[in-house]
Every structure is written in C-alpha cells, then in structure tokens.
N, C-alpha and C positions, 0 to 999 in steps of 0.2 A: 174983623179979626174976629175967627174960630172962637169961641167958648172953651175951657178946657174940655176933655173926654174924660169921664169916671167908666165908660163901658160901651163896646162897641159891638153891635149888633151887627152879623152879616146875613143875607140873602146867600141859598143853597145852589140851584142850580143857575148857572149865568154866573157865576159872583168863585164860588169854592171848585168848584166843580163844572166840566161841560155834561148834558145830558143826550144822551142819543138814543132815542124812543125807539128806531126800526131796531138797536142793537135788545131793548130790554125785550120789543116783540119778537125778535128771530127766537132771543135766548130761554122765553117763558113756550116761543109752540115746542122748541126740544124738546122740554123737561116733560109737557102735558101730552105732548104725542097730535098735538092739533097743528096748524097750517096760518100760517102769519098772518094770513085774512081773517082766520075766525079771531086768531085772538084779537088781529087791531079790533074786530068788528065788536069785540066781547067788555074788550076794557076800554077802548076809548071814542067812538063812532055811537056806542050805546049811551054814553054818559057818563059811567061807572065810576069811572079816575075822577071823576069830574064831583061827583057823589061824595066821593069819600075822602076829596080835600076839602068839601066844605063840612065835610059831619058827619056821614056815614061811619057806622061804627065798624071798628076792623074789621069783627068778624062775621058780619052780615055781608061787607063788601069781597072776602073772599067766599063764602056760600055762595050769593047772588054769581062772581065769576065763576065759579066751579059748576054753577047749572047752566050758566051761558054756554062754557065749555064739552058742556059733559061730564066732564072728570074733574075730583078733587084738584082744589090747589093750596098746596098751604103755605105756610109764612115762611118755609125754606125756599122754598122753589119761588113767590115771591121775591124777596130779598134775594136773591142767587141775581134772579133778571133784574131785577134793578142793579143790585152793583155791579155786575158788568157791563150793566152803562152808562153808568158813571166813570168820566172821569176826571178825577183830583188834578187842580192846575197846580202844580210843583210851588212851582217861583209866585205866587200869591199863595199856599198852604207857607209857604216858607217865613214869607211877612207874618204872615198872621200869627206864625208858634212863635215868635222874637216878639209880638208884640204883649203874646197873650203869656209870657215872664213875668211882666207889669202891671195887665190888663184886664180887667174880667174879661173874656168875650162872654156870646151868645149868639146864636141861630134865629132869625125868624123866615122860614117856608111856607110859601103856598104850597103845603104837600097836605097828605093822606098822616094820621096819627100816628101810621106803622113806620116813618121815616122817621120817628124818635128811637126808636132800637135798628135803623138802619146806616142813620148814617155815624157812628160812630167808626163800625164796623167798614165804611170807606172814608174815612178823615182817622185808623186807630194813632197819628199822632196827633192829634188835639182831642181826644177821644177824655182823657179826665178832665183838662180847662174846658168843654162844653157838655161833663157833666150836673143831668137835669138844667139844662141853660139852654135847649132846643128845643122852640116854639113851633107847631107847624100848626096852619090854619086849620085842619081834621078837628085838631083839638081843640080851637080857644073859639070854633063857631062863626070867623070872622076873616076871610080872606084881604090883602093886603091890595086893592091902594086906599082899606075902608081908615081913615083917622086911627076911629073906635080900634082896632086891633092894634094899630101901634100902641094906643093908650093903654089898654091892655097886657100887652108883650111889654113895657118895661117896670107898669105894676108885680108884673110877677117876677120879674127880675131884681127888682130891688130898687131901683133905681131911678135917679131924673131925667126925663123927657130931654129941659136942655142941657144936660151935659153926657147925653149918649149920641153918639155918632153911626146911622146907618149905612150902607153900602147897597147899594141894591143896580142889577146891569140896565133894569129899566126904569127910564126916567118916574114914570106917571106910578112907580113905590113910594120913586124919591118925593115928589109932589104929597103926597099920603103921609109921608112922614114928616115932610119940615108941615104943614097944616096940622099933627097933631104936637107938636111944640118938640118934635126932636132934630137935629143937626145932621142933613142928608147929603150923598154925594152921589153918583154915577160912575162906575168902573167896572168893567170887564175880563185884566188882564192885569197879570203881575204892573209891570207899566203902570196904568192905569192908581190901580190899589197904592202902590209906592208913590206918588205923585199926591193923592189925598191924604195920606199919610202923612207928607212932608209940609202938606198945608196945617195941618192940625196939630203938628209938631211931636208926630210920632213916630216916624221915620229915626 
C-alpha cells in the first residue's frame, strides 16, 4: 500500500510535454540563418547540449553555440526554439493542475539551467505552482537516474523522500528514484498519469 504523498515530483520531457528535437533544430536554424545540419552538429553532435545538461554555465553554453554557428545566439532565440519544440500534453497538464490545488508540485529534469526560466513559459497555467520548484540537472551538477540527484532534489524541496511521488516516462529514472527512497512510477500520458494518481489516492 503506497505511503501518503506530500509532494508530487514530475519529469518534464516525456511526461508534461513532448519534445520534438527536429522542430527545435529547424526553428533555431531559421532564427540564426544557418542550416539545420549546422545547428544539429553544433548543438547535439558536438556534445554541447549534454554538457549544458551536466552543468556547463549557460552563458558559456550560448557563447560556445554561437562560436560553432559563427553568429551570436541570444537567450530569446534559444528559448523560442525550445518553446516551439515543446508540446504540452493537455490531458496531463489538466490532471496536474487539479492536484496542484492541494499538493505541492515540482519538476526534476535532465536539462540545462536555462530550462528553469523557460518551463514557466511552456506551462503558464502551472507557473505559479512551480515557482522556485523547477530543478534542472544543469544546476544540480548531476543527472537522473543517479540516486544522489533525487536526494538533493527532496532536500532542496524540503520534503521527505518516502512521502514524495516521482513520475517519469523512463523506468531507469524511476528505479534511481526508488533507490533514493522516493515512491516512483512510470507514466507518459494522461491515462497513465490518471492510473498512478488513482493508485496513490490523488485522483
């Protein structure tokens, strides 16, 4: 029988939104007047995006991206591309909105620190509930599924691991959360989220 939940901790990409990398590449290519192939090479093939996710300073990240593309890349350009590529899952968002009326919610995502200021623009109806509660791997210095990242997350959120429910679309991350003492489940759409909420008495 699940323990009572005091905090709902959610993955971002794959749970709250669908991320289309090709759309992001195409959008950034258009704004920088470079080819999609050039953006793909500079951002992903080079490993730059992964380094940002792992803790590379955001200003340095954008500087290196601009250098690779041969043109400056602003925060606004980067955010616009990320927003264009992120499609909120409306059914999931609606369920989470209802939960957020009575329960603290938070996000734990394997993304660079720039996402902490970008996610509220992607999920405006959850922005208030998520204020100060968006945790990015790039700011934490570690990535899921490392159990230490989950321990750090619940400490920052001021909640107890055993009373925190974490939901991710990847079981490898769920397993890491469970190793850290959190309650954790896999879900990737509204139906799956609904089943989890019902199991934990949140629906």
